[in-house]
Structure formats: structure tokens, C-alpha cells
N, C-alpha and C positions, 0 to 999 in steps of 0.2 A: 294122888295127892294125900298127904298125911292128915289124919284126923286126930282127935284128942287121945285116941287109944292105939294109934299105930306109929310105925317108925318111918322116917324118910327113907326112900330108896337111895341107892348110891347115885343114881342119875339126878334125883331131886337135890340131894345134899351137894353134889358137885356144882349144879347150877346156882343154888343159893350162895355157896361159897364164892362164886365168881362175881357176885354183885358188890359194888363199891360200898354199899351201906352195911354189909354183913361182915362182922369181925370173925365169927366162929360158928360152925354148925356141928351139932352132934346128932345122933340118931333121933333125938326127941326135942331138940331145942335150938333156937337161933339166937345168937348174941349179936347185937347191933353195935356199930362203931359209935363212939361218943359224939362225934360231929353230926351224925345222922339223928341221934336222939335229941340233941340240942336244937337242930333245925326243925324237928317235928314239934317241939314245944313252942318254939318261936312263932 
């Protein structure tokens, strides 16, 4: 699992990208779909 100072592995990034709540994954960051963010706040 990635920590604050490490990169996501290809396997981790691929899994994260497959989740409906995830818009984009880079080696160090996850960007969530707007609908997911709105639901979290609601």
C-alpha cells in the first residue's frame, strides 16, 4: 500500500482506477468523481 512518501504500484493504480468513485489515478494521487465528492459531503 502507498504511504505518504511512496508511489502506487501498477496493480494498486489499476485497482483504484477500476472503482466507480475514482476519476483518475497517478503514481501519487487519486482524483475522485464529482458525484462521489458531493455524496460524501451530503
